[in-house]
C-alpha positions in Angstrom: 34.2 18.8 74.9 32.5 15.4 74.7 28.8 14.7 74.3 27.7 12.1 76.8 24.0 12.0 76.3 21.4 13.2 73.8 17.7 12.5 74.0 14.5 14.3 73.1 14.6 16.0 76.6 18.3 16.5 77.5 21.8 16.9 76.3 24.8 16.3 78.6 28.3 17.5 77.6 31.5 16.9 79.5 33.7 20.1 79.3 37.3 19.3 79.8 40.1 21.7 80.7 42.4 22.7 77.9 45.8 21.1 77.8 48.6 23.6 78.3 50.7 24.5 75.3 54.1 22.8 75.1 56.6 24.4 77.4 53.8 26.2 79.5 53.4 25.1 83.1 50.1 23.3 83.9 47.4 25.6 85.4 47.3 25.6 89.2 43.6 24.7 89.2 42.3 22.5 86.4 38.5 22.6 86.2 36.3 20.1 84.4 32.6 20.3 84.3 29.3 19.1 82.8 26.7 21.1 80.9 23.2 19.8 81.1 20.7 21.3 78.6 17.0 20.9 79.3 15.5 20.9 75.8 12.0 21.1 77.3 12.6 24.5 78.9 15.5 25.7 76.7 17.7 26.2 79.8 21.1 25.0 80.8 23.1 24.4 83.9 26.9 24.1 84.2 28.2 21.8 87.0 31.7 22.3 88.2 33.6 21.8 91.5 31.8 19.6 94.0 28.6 19.4 91.7 30.7 18.0 88.9 32.3 15.5 91.2 28.9 14.3 92.4 27.7 14.0 88.8 30.8 12.1 87.9 30.1 9.6 90.7 26.6 9.2 89.2 28.1 8.5 85.8 30.5 6.0 87.3 27.6 4.2 89.0 25.7 4.1 85.6 28.8 2.5 84.1 28.6 -0.3 86.7 24.9 -0.9 86.3 23.4 0.3 83.0 20.3 2.4 83.9 17.1 2.6 81.9 16.4 5.8 80.0 13.7 6.7 82.5 16.3 6.5 85.3 18.8 8.7 83.5 16.1 11.2 82.6 14.9 11.3 86.2 18.4 12.1 87.5 18.9 14.8 84.8 15.5 16.3 85.6 16.7 16.8 89.2 19.8 18.6 88.0 17.8 20.6 85.4 15.8 22.1 88.3 19.0 24.1 89.0 19.0 25.6 85.5 18.4 29.3 85.4 20.4 30.2 82.3 18.4 30.5 79.0 20.0 28.5 76.2 21.7 30.9 73.8 22.9 29.6 70.4 26.0 31.2 68.9 
C-alpha cells in the first residue's frame, strides 16, 4: 500500500498485490488497484481492473506534465462520483 496523494479533500492510495511466499507459485491473476477517499463526503471508491488501468494512465500523464492541484482535484472529484461506500475506520 502506497499513499499517492493527500489533500484537504482527497486521499489516493495504490493497493498492490501481495508477493507470493517463497516457494509458492504466483497467483494466476494479480490485481492492483487504487482507493480514492473523498474526505468531503466520507465515502470511498476502489478502482480495479479496467478502471485502475485508466487511472494509472492518468497518473502517467501527470508524471509527464505536472498538473495543478485544481486539475488533480477535478479528476479525483469525477472518480469520487462513483463512491457509494461509506468510509469505515478500523
